[in-house]
N, C-alpha and C positions, 0 to 999 in steps of 0.2 A: 504496500499500501505507500510507503514511502516512494519508493522508484514511481509511481503511479502519479502521488502528488511531485514529485520534482518534476514528470515529466510534463505536465499539467504547466507549472510555470514556466517549466522551457517554451512551452508551445505559446502561453501569452505572453510572453517577451518576446520572443518571433513574431508574431504577430502586430504588438504596440512598434516593432522596430519597420514593420511593410507598412503600415498606416504612417508612419512617420515620414516614409520612403516616399507616398503617393503625394502627401502633401507639401514635402521639398521640391517632386519633380511635374506635378500638375497646379496649374496657376487654377483651373478652374475649379478642383478640388477644392482647395486650399479656399477660392475665396470662397463657396459654398460653404466650409468649415467654418470657419469666423463668422459669418453670415448666424450659423445657427448657434454658434457657441453665445455670440451676444444676445441670441434671442433667448438665449437661457431655457434652449430644449433642449433636453439630454435626448429623449426620444428621438430626435431627428437625427442627431449625431449620431447616435449609437449603426440608424439608419447607412447610415454612410461608413462606416467603419465596417459596416458586415461585408462587404464588397474583397477590403485588404484579410479578413479574417477566411473568406470562402475561397481566396488564391492561394492560401497558406493550407486547407486543406485540400484543395487540391492538389498540389506538389505534393504535401504527403501520401493521397490514396496511388498518384503516377509514381513513386519510388515503394510504394508496398505491391504495385502490380508488378513493377521491375523484377521486386525480388522472389513474388510471385512463378514468376511466368520461370525463368532461369532454368528449375527443375525441369519442366516439362519439356525446354528446349533439349537440353542435355541429352533427351530419349528420343528428338529427334532427328538428331546429328547424323546418323547413317542416311538417315534419305537425302543428306546434302550434295551428293557428288550428283548434279544435274550441269554439266558443261553446257552455257547457251553462245560464248564464245566471247562477252566482255568482262566478265570477273566477275561480275555486280550478283549474289546472292541475294535471297527473301526470304527470312526466316517464319516469319509467322504475319500473317493478314489476318486481324480479326477485329471485327464488328457487334457492339452490342449496343441495343438498344432497350429502350425502358418503357413503354407505353404506360400513362397510367391516366383513368377519365379524358385519352383523345389527347394527352398532354405529350408528345414521346421527345428524349434524348438520345441522344446516337453518339458512339463515340467508337471511333478508327484510330484502329492503331496497327504499326507493322514495324518490321527492324528489317534493318537491311545491314549486307557486309559486303566490303570492298575486296575482296579477295585478288584484283587484279596486280600485275607488277606497277603500273602506272596509277596516278590519281583521275579522279572519275567525279561525275557530275551527278549527285544522287536525289531525284527527284520524289514529292510526294503530292499527288492529286487525288483531291477526293471532288465527285462530283455534291452539289448539296443542292435542296430545292433553294428555287428562289424566295422562298416564303420563310423558309428557315432564318434564324438568326446565331453566330456563330457564336461561342460560347467562351471556348477556351481551346489556346493551341501548346504545347510542351515536344518539345524535341530534345534528344540527348546526344551528343556527338560526341564519342570519346570519351565518355563519363563527363562531359559539362553540359551542364541542365541547362536549357534555354528554357522560363516561361512567359507565357504568354498575359497580358495585362488590357481590359476597353477601359479608352482613356480616350478625350476629345482630339478629336481630329487634327487641329493647328497643335497642340500642345503634344502629341505623341510623335508628328511630324518633324516637332523642334527637338525632342529628344533623338530622334532618331539619328537626325543627321552631324548630333555631336559624338554616336558610337557606332556608326554604321558599320553590318558588320562584311567582313573583304570575304568576299566566295560563297556569300549568302544571300538569299532571298527568298521573299515570299509576296504574295498579293490574290486579289482577290476578283477573280476575270468572269467578265459575263459572256456566256455563251446564247448560242444560236439554235441547241436545244431545248427540247418541250420542258417549261419552267426549272430549268438548273442552272448555275454558274458551278465556277470550278474556285476552290480551294489550291492555288498552288505553295510548294516549298522547295528550293533546289539548294543543296549543298555542296561544293566542290571540298574534296578529302582527300587524302592520301592513302595509298596502299595498305588495307587491316584495318580499316577501320569502322568502326561499328556506329549503325545511327536508326536511334527509337524514335517512330513520329509521334504525335496521340493529338487527334483532333475532335472537339466536343460540338455538337449542335443543340438546337432546340427550335420544335415546330411545335403546332396545333394541327391534328388530322380533322379537314373539313368536310362534313359529308353529305354527299353528291350523288344523285338518284340512289340511295336507299345504304350507302354503306361507307364507309372511313377505307381511306386508301393512305397505303404509307411506301414509299418507292425510296431505293437504296441501287443506286447504279453502280453495279460492280466492275470492275477493267482489269483483269491482269495481262498481263504480254510472257509472265514467265511462270513457268507451276511453283509450287509452295508449299511447301513440307506441311504447314499448320494453315490453311484457309478455313476459317471459321466463322458464321453467321449466325447471333441468338439475337431474338427479337422477342420481348417478353410481354404481353401484354396483360393488365388488373384492369377490369372495371368492374368497381364495388357492384352496380346493379344485376349485373349477368352480362355474358357474351352470348348471341344467339348463332352464330358462325363464325366460322376463321378459315378464311381458303387462301393458294398464295399460288395463282396461275402459273404453268408455264414458260414466262416470256421468255427466258434463259435458252429455250430450245428443249428439242425432245432427249438430245443428247444427256440432260440432266433430271431424265423423268424419273423419279423415286427416290432422289439424292433430299430433295426437301421431306424433314420430318416435324409435323403438327401433333401437339398434345394438348388436350381441352379440357378445362375442370369448368366447373358452374361461374367462375370469375377470373380465373385465370387463363392464357393462352402461353405454350411455350413452339415458336416458329425456329428450327435450327436449318442450317443447308452447310454442312462439311464434305466437302467431294478430295476422295483422294486423289494419289497422285495419277492414275491412269484416268479419272473422269478427270481432271483438267485435261489433257493434252487432248491436242486440236487431231494426233491422228496419233497412232499404236505408240510408235519411236519417235513420236515430235515431240521438244525439248522445249514449245510454246504452249499458249494455256487458249485454250475456246473461250473462256471466261469474259465475257463482254454484253453486258445488255442490263438492265434494269430484272432486279429481284423486286416482286410486289406483293404484300400482305393486305389480304382488305379480310374485315369483320363489321359485327354490327355486334349492337344490344337490345335485347329486350325491351317494349314499351308497355307497359302493364298499366302504367298512369297516362293521363291524355293531357294533362298540365307541366310534366318530365320530370327531370331529377332537380333535386338543389341541393347539392354538395357543398360541405363547410370543412376548414380544414386551414391549422394555422393561422386562424385570423381570417382568410378571407372566404368569399362563399364564390361558386359558379353554379350556372343555371343552364340547363339543357333544356331547350324545349324544340320538341319534333313531333306532331301526334301526326298518327298515321290515317286512322281509318274514319277518312271523311270524302264527301263528293265534292272532285271539283266545281270549282266557278269555272263560270264561262268566260271566253275572251274577244277583247276587240281588239284585232293586230293588225298593224301595216307593216310591211316589208319594205324597205326601203334601199333599194339595191344600186351599188356605182358601176357603171356599164359603161364608165371611160375609156380612153385607148389601151391605159395600164393594164385594163383588167382581162386584157387577148389573152387568148390560150387558155393556161391548165387553167386560172383562177377562177376564167369566167364561165370553165367545162365542171369545175368541183362544184362552183355555186351553182348551175342550172342542175345539177345532181344531188345538191342536199336540196333543194328546194323543193325537187317532186316526190320526197320523201316526209317532207315537213309538211307540205298540202295534203299528201293522204292522210296525217295524223292529229291533221284541226276535227278538233270535238264537232259534235253534229248540235250542237248551240252556239257557236262561236262563229265571229263575224271578221271577214279578213279584208286586207286592201293591198298593192302592189305598187308602189312608186319605184322608176327608175330613171336614174338620171346620169348626163357629163356633162357637156357645156349645157344642154337645155334638161328639163323635168318632165316626165312622161307620167301622168296615170293611168295605171291598166284600165281601174274605173275610178269615177269623180267619189265615188262612195262606199263605205265599208258594204257590203256585200256579206249573204248567209252563206257558209262554207257546204254546198248542197255537191252532188256531183256534177250536174251543169258547170258551174261555176270554177270548179274545182280542175276542169278537163280545161276547160278555156285559159285559165290561169297558169298552166302546165305548157299550151301551144304558147300562149305569150312570150314566156318567160325560154323557153327551147329556141325562137327565131331572134331573140336580142343577138346584134352586135356590137360588140363594144368599138365605139372610136370618140373622139373627142375631148373636152377638157371635165373640172369637176366641180359641180355646184353645190357642194356639198349645204350651203345653207336656206337656199333656195327650197330643194329638196325635204328638210325636213321642218318648216316653215309650212311647206303645201299639205303631211301629213298629219302635222296639229291644228290644223284648219280643218280637213278631211275628218279627224276626233271630237274636236269643238264641234262641228256641224249637224253630226250626229247627235252627239249627248244633248244640245240647244233641240233641235225638234223631236227630242223624246226615243231615239233609235237604241240609247244603249240600256241595257239591262242595270238599273241602281246595284248591283249587287257583280254585279262583272268587275273585271279589269282590261285594262287597256294600255295598251304598250306600241312601242315604236320599236323595231331592229333594222339598225342600219348596219349593213355591209358596205367596207371602203377598204381599198387599199393606196389610198393616198391622200396626197394634202388638197384643200380648194386652189383651185385654179380660175376658175372663172367666177362672175357676180362676186359677193361677198369674200375677199380671201383673209381679212385678217380673222385670225383664231378666236382672238376674245371677245372681239364685235359677233363673229355666230356664237358664240356661249353666251354673252349679254342678248341676242337676239331669240337666243333659242328659250331661254331662263325665263325672258321677259311674257312669251305666247303660251308657254307650256303651263296646263294646270293640275291641280293635286293630282287629280283624281287620274293623270297620263303618268308610265314609267320610261326612260329613255334606256335601249341599251344597245352598246356598239361592240360591232365586230370589227379588228381589227385584221386585215389579210396579209402574210407576209412583214417586213420591215421597212417599208421603203414607207410606211403611214406614221402619223405623229402620235404614239399610243397615249401620251401625256396627254395630249388634246384631247383624246376619245375618251378613257378617263374620266377626265376633269365633268367634259363636258355629260358623260351617264352617271356621276356621283351626282355630282348635281340637281339630276333630276330624278334622282328615286331608283336610278339601273346601276348595272355592271357594268364593265370593261371586259372583254375578255381577247389574247390576240389569237388567230391562228393561222399555222406555219401553213406558210405555202409549199407544199408538197402534196405529193399523189394521194394522203391522209386525210385534206384537208375537207373534203366533205364529209368523211366521217367526225371529222371535230365539229363543224359546222351542226349538222343533225345532233352532236353529243349536245353542244350548247341549248338548242332548242329543248332540249329533253328536259334541263332542267327549268326550263322557266314553264313548259309545256301544261304543266297542271296547277295553278294556284289554287291554296287549299284554304288560306285564312288571309283577309287585310283588315289595315288601321290595327295590327299587335301592337300593347300595351304591356310591360311585365315592369308591374312597381313593388317597392318593399316598404316598410313603417321607414317614416323620413328617419330618428332617432336611433336604428336599428343598423343601419347599412353609411357606407360612403366611398365617395370617388368612386358611382358606380359607371361601367361601361356605355355603352347605347342602348337603351330599352325601350325603343318606341322602334317599328320596324312597318315600312310598306305592303309587302307580300310577305306570305313563309309559300312556298311552292313544296309539292311532293318529295319526299328521297333527301330534303336538307335541313336542315337543322339550324335554330337561332340559339345564341351563346352569350348571356349577360356574365358578368364580372362583380367584385369589387369587394368592398372593407369592410369585414362585421366589427362592427361598433357596440355591441352588446354581449352579456354573458349568458343572455336566455335565447330563449326558441326563436328562429327566426323563421318566416314565411311570408311566402311571395303569390300578389293577387293579378290575374292574367285577365286581359278583355280583348277581345279578336271578334270579329264578322266572318262568318261563314256562309256559305250557300243559302241554307233554311233562319239561320240564327243569331244571334247577336253570343257571343260565348261569353262568360263569367268564371276563372276557376282559380283553386287556390290550391300551393302544395307546402308542402312544411320540410325543413331543410334538416339532411341527414349530417351529422359530422363524424368523418373517417377517422380522426389523427388514432384512436384507437388500432382501429384496424390496419391503415396504413403502416403503421410502427408495427405489425405483426409480421408484414408482407418481405420477403428477402428480394425482389426485383423489383418495388413498386416506388415510386418516386415521393418522396413524402411532404417536400415544400410545392408539391405539381403547383393546387391553388395559388400560390403567390405567385410562379413565372408565368401561370396561364394567363394573370389579369395582366402582369406587364406586356406580357406578350401582345394579348389584344389591346392595351390602351396606347400604344405605341406604334399600332398597327393602323388605329382609326386616329391618331393623331398626326399620321403622315398622310392618311387622306387629306381630312380638315387643313395641313398645312399647302396642298398643292389646289385647294381652295380658299386657301385664304386672300382677302379683298386689300387688302394693306401691306405694306413691309413690316409695319409695326407689330400686327398680328401675326405674321408669318415670323418674324423673331420670337414672339411668346412662343408660339407652340416651337417653335425649337428648341427653346431653352427646358423646355417642360420635356421634351422625350432626350434631350440629353441625361438631364436629372437621373430619368426612368432608366437608359441605358447604363450611365455608371453606376447605379445602385443594383442594377439586375446580370452586369456583366452579358450584356448583347452589340454584339458589334451591327451599327446600324451606320444611315445615309451619313448620321454626324459625329458616329464614334470610326476608333481605328483599335487594329489590335497592335499594341507595342511587344513585340516576343524579345528578351534579351535573357543574356547571359547571366549566371549567379551574381557575379563582379560587376554586371552593370556596362562591362565594355563594351558588349558588343548590343548588336538591335538589328531588330529587322522589322520591317513595318507592314500591314496589313491592313487595305482599306475596304469597305463594303463600297463596290460600283455606283453610279447611278442608274438606275432602268429606262435609259432611253430607250428611242422607237427602234436601237441598234438594227439599221441596214445591213442585209447579208448578200453576200453575191449566189446563194440560193434559189432568192429570188429572182436574179435577172440570168438565171442560169434555163431556168424553165419557162418564166413568164413575162419577159417582155422586161421593158422600159421602167428605170426606175424614175419615182417619182415626187420624191421627197423634198421638202425644205432646207434639207442638212445633207451634207456627201452619203453615199451608199456606207455599207459598215466596210467592204474593204476600202476604202478611199480613208479611213479612220484608226487611229491607232490604242489598239487594245494592250491595256498593260501584261507583260505576260513576262515576266523577269526570266532569261531563260541565259545559258552558257554556249556557244557553239559547241559542236559534238565532233566535228574533225581538228583538232588541237595535238598539239605535238607533248610529250614527257615535261619537259620543262613548264609549261604551267602550272603543275604542282608548284614551283616558289615562286613565279613570279607573276600571279594571271589577273588581269585585268578587273576592275570591279562590274558586276553585273547591272544591267540596264534593261528599262522598260523598250523593246522593239515593238513596230506592226507588223504581222504575221500577213503574207500574203499579198501584201503592196508593192508595185514598183510606180514609180512615180517620175519625170522632170517635170521642173516646177524651177522660178525665183531667176537666178542668172546662169544660164541654166543647170542646175543642181537634178543630177541622176541618182534617188534613191532605190539600188535594186532588193529587192527582198529575195533571199537562196532558200529555199523549204527544206530542203535535204540537212544544213547546215544551222535553219532556222536564226538567221543573222540576218546582217543588211552589209553591202558595199556602198560606196558613194563613190562618185568620182564627176567634175567640171570638167566643161566644154567650153572654152574661148574660141572664137573666131567673129568673122566681121557680120555687120547689120546687111543683112541683105542675105546672107546665106543660107539657103535650105537644107537639112541635115535630115536622113533619113531615120527615124526611130524604129519603124515596125514592118516589116516588107514579109510576106508569103505568099509567094508565087505560086503554091496546089491551094490556097484557097481563095488567088488573084488578091488580096488585103494588103494594100498598103497604109503607111502614115507617117508624114513629115510634117517639119515644123519650117518655119521662116524664123529667123533669127532680127529682133531689130535691137535698138539701142537706145539707152537712157538719155536724155536730153542734153548732159556735160559730165564732164569726170565728176567723180567724187574720191575725195582722197588720190589724185593722178592715178585711180582705174575707172574705161568707162564700163559699167556694167552694161549685159546684154542681156535679154529675155527673147521669149517664143512672143514674136507679136498674131502670130496666122499658122494652124493646125490645122491639117487637110486628110481628112480620110478617103481612098478611094476604094471601091468596090468594085472590081475591074467583071468579076460572072456576076452581080447584079448589076450591071450599069447605073452602081449609085457612087455620085460624088458629093462629097460633102466636106464644105468649106468653113470654120469657124477663126472671125477674128475678132479683136474687144469691141467691133461697134456691131457686126450683124451674123449671123449663122444661114447661111447658104444651101440649099439641097437641090441639085440636081438629075438628074434619073431620065434619058431619053429626051421626050419632048414636055417634061413633067419638072420644073421647078417653081420652091417657094421661097419664102424669105420672109425669115424672124428677123426681128428686132430685141436686144437683149430685156427693153422696157417691158417685156410679153411673155408669159410664159403659154407654153400650145404643145404638142405631141405631133406626129407623123405617122401612119402606119401603112406602109407601100412597099411591094415584092421583095417581103422579107424582111426593108427595116423599120423598125419602133428607133424612134426619134422621139425623144421628152427635155422640153427647155424651159428650165426654170428662173423663173425672173429674176434677173442681176446674179445668178450665181453660175449655174452650171448648166452645159448639156448633155446628156446623156446617148449612146450610140450605139444599137445593136441589132446586127445583124444576121439571120440563117437561126435563132437561138444558138451560134458558137464562138461569135466575138463582141465583146464588150469596152468602150472605152468612153470615156469621163472626160469634157473639157473642162475646167472651172477658171471663171473669169475674177481676176486681179484689180479694182480699182482705185485708183488714188486721186488725192486731188487735183485738179485741173491745172493749178496756178502753182501747185508743186517743183518749185526751181530743178529739180534733176528726174524727178521717179517721173514711167509711165503705167499706163494702164497694160498689163500683161497675164498670157495664158499660162496654162498648167496642164499636163496629161497625167492622166490615174487609170491603171488597166491593172483588173483582178487576177491572179494566178490561174482563175478556173479556165481563163481562156482556150480555144480545144482547135490550136495555132498546128500546124502538120510541122513535121521533123523539120522541114528545111525554112521554118523561121527565121528570121535574120531581122538587121536593124542596131541601132545605138540599144534598145530597149528587146526589141525582139529575140536579140541570139540570146539570151537568159533563161528563154523557155526552157532550152536545154542545159540542165544547170552543172558547169563545169564542175572538175575534182578540186579542190581548195584544201591546202593544209598549212594552218598557223602554226609557227612556234619564236622561238626567240625572244617570247615576250619581256621586255625592258623598258624602265622609266624614260620620257622622251624628254624634252627639252622643257616641256611645257606639262609639271608634272599633272594636271589633269588631263593629259592627252599622251599615254602607256603607246609603245610603237612595238611592232611584232616582223616577223620574217614570213610574209605568205609567199606559197610556191604555188602555181596555174597555169596552165597552158604551155606548162616547160619553161615558162618564166619564175625567175626571182626577185618578189618586189620590197622594196621597202614601205611597211604599209600605216597608216597613223588611225590610233582608237581615238575617234571624234565627233563630232554633229555637225547635222547639216539641218537647213529649215526646212521643214514640212507641212504643211499646210492643208492637211486632209482635216483636220479639226478647227485650225483658225484661222480664215485666209486672210486676214489681216497681219496679225503680227507673226503666226506659223508657229510651232511648236518645234524644239529640238530632240532632235532623232539621232542616236545612238549609232554610229559604224563605223567599219574599217575603212578607212577613207584612201584610196590610191591616186595618186600624185599624178600631173603631168600628162591630162587630159584624158586619165585612163589608160593609159599605154599600160601592154603588159595584161590586163584582164579584160580590154574589147580586143576582137581580131583586127589584126592591122594597126594600120592610123586613123587617128579621125574624121583627117580630109576626105577618106576613102567611102565615106558617109555619106557625101555630098552629094548631092541630085541637082539638077538642071532646072528641074519644074517641080508644083506641088504633087501632081498627079502621078510623078516619073516613080517608074522601077528600079532600082539599083544592083551595080552587079556587086554580086558579095564580093569581100575579100580574101586573098587564098589562104586557105590556113595548112599548114604543115601540122597533117595527121601523125606522121614516125615520130616526130619530136613530143605530142603529147601521147603516145604510146609510150613512151621511155618513161614519163611519169608512171 
């Protein structure tokens, strides 16, 4: 007992020291702490010391996990002899998930050993749901432990710059996968190193279409001696079913084991070596996909479950056995030119099924819009077989073209619903909704998003709801979400692929059966505080309403529910049930689930409120609330960051939560035609993915340059012409400049097999600056010989010519053309996107400067994604890198500038001295540009480009060049 007391005293001392560290290092936490001390509110002060206490607890738990795993790992060592060629071996990959009352905490652990004779870069990449919050990350590198803590972003970034880790990086990266993002960590370690990673994140499971779904993305390119997934579910009111669909494929049929009792379930997935193999003798793993668990709970009480724990309550409300309310629904469908192709085909397919699913008592209407707005009928019509058949034919015959007039289309839909209500055609107990389906931003009529939002809000009645579906990544999803949330609806992104039709149908199924409207859930005023949203416009079959808050009474808690159903107005009550004693007896339950679930819901709702804030002052107030909760509950949110630091605090890594932007993507461009976004396509934007080049020499061990942010899959030429070439095989960039005389025409891309050529003509600044005359591209021309299409873009206009057809665009207008396999979209004063035959895509960006600027002039930049399907014979200053050369970088050493290390590069038989520097990339900031790190090749790219840069000079803007001769024998020697 004496030893136990000593341990407790020691632990308390460690906790106090940890809190002092937080105060000393974080200005925001310090300010909050002193404010609460001045208020003499010890309770609030304790609430802010808790994160430090939890941090120590996590660290101790992490150390115990390491100790307990050592014996297990020794037994597995004999299975280690799997040679994958790179010397990197994975000791174990373990996932443990605990789900208590719909709230899930997931811990992902991985141990890796570098058994190679050279230094290696070890990665730990985990895909997590976008709705989840990361709560902690811990890493042990050769006995040095790095522990994560959540801080305000600015504070974390300042601390990070003071002790930036060398050869280590961490980040959170938005992906274009379904509702997932990726946590990325990379460490560069010497031979014999042992690295252990552990990541924790928390999320609430939402009920959709009658069940809860937990998603876990599993991927391993190597065989793992201990590959283990354990998911523990505890639901106090019981579990009605648990399933795990075989989404990983038939290969793993029977590997998943499910045990299930009344309140508990355990789902395990533990494939052995042979089950992991891609083939009988393969050393690579077939594991790659979503591991899914679905379940539901019994609902004996129509008023739901009111659960109390740890001073908080959570109320789950999801009545089942009710007749649905009838619907009045207007489908507003974007049929502009950018919907051409697969997007429109998938939308038509979905609408055919949706129309068949309309209820007998439902009324509906269809509006399709491009630059004009058309109504299939000028009024709501009943969903009988005749009207359904006519509507299907109308949708089937739609031919997408033209611009996008969202404003007028939505106002027309509101007018039809309002007229029907005013004329008594709408049942008072029915539900009226508008479903908007669009893939782009407005280009015709009112194009200011804030004005559209204001117009819709002004005309929208309280009885109506607006649901927004954004197809692909070219749409401003933030706008669609704001306009939906402001009008009692929700927004959802539809991923533009072969599955889009099913996604549209799935969304409709979620809102197809409204059971209740005007739901209000109340509690005794003096019994609760800080209650989350408790009034709801509608409740749909298969979903669930959740309310949480703090309990302020020692007595019993009761809730009171009112709602309108198809026949009567409901009035329900439910008594609270205390779970603390029950949870204490459960080995795998989350004892603090109610507290964390309340914080999770509150932060999510505050983020939604922040997006709708009408003033900067309101936004700041909401931001402060989010920040306080995120720090207290250790959630990585858009306002916080995860600072990961060594025990001594002399090495740090930083992971920010990314902003959920429109996320433009080349997958949408690859299949569905032109981009119609108000920002650049995703392949023209930087995604923060800290990595290190793979093909480097052994000297990297002693003198590796720091890891930086690099933009994947982007190749561009912009500025004075700065070439930034992304090389996917080494996941790095090379850069070079070309200095030539004004008027020179340079070939950028030439593909004689596809008949494609892109040339740029150089212009000069008005005068020299610092004894140097800057040059830029003033004209960029693309010629598609096989389609007989010529497009010339200048800083003044865009010209399109095809045979006898010609069209002229001004940069002062938006517009698009679909003709002879060509899809061209002009975004006013921003960029033009060109796509031909669903094979190649280019984007030309316009840079405007002040007309009276004494030096600078307007100029253009060219951006191209790596998804372009060029032939093997493609060439040009940019095009030649589609056939990526082998590059070997070694001999790293400090340069004249300490911020720019130097190295030796061997490529194409040449040995080049290169510098790790940066170039201006304008994909995200067309005005100021962003610094992009790359290996800079001097002397106009000599040695990295084939021949001399003057070999790429062509006589006219539509000329195909003669490629320079290449010494293939010299290449083979390398």
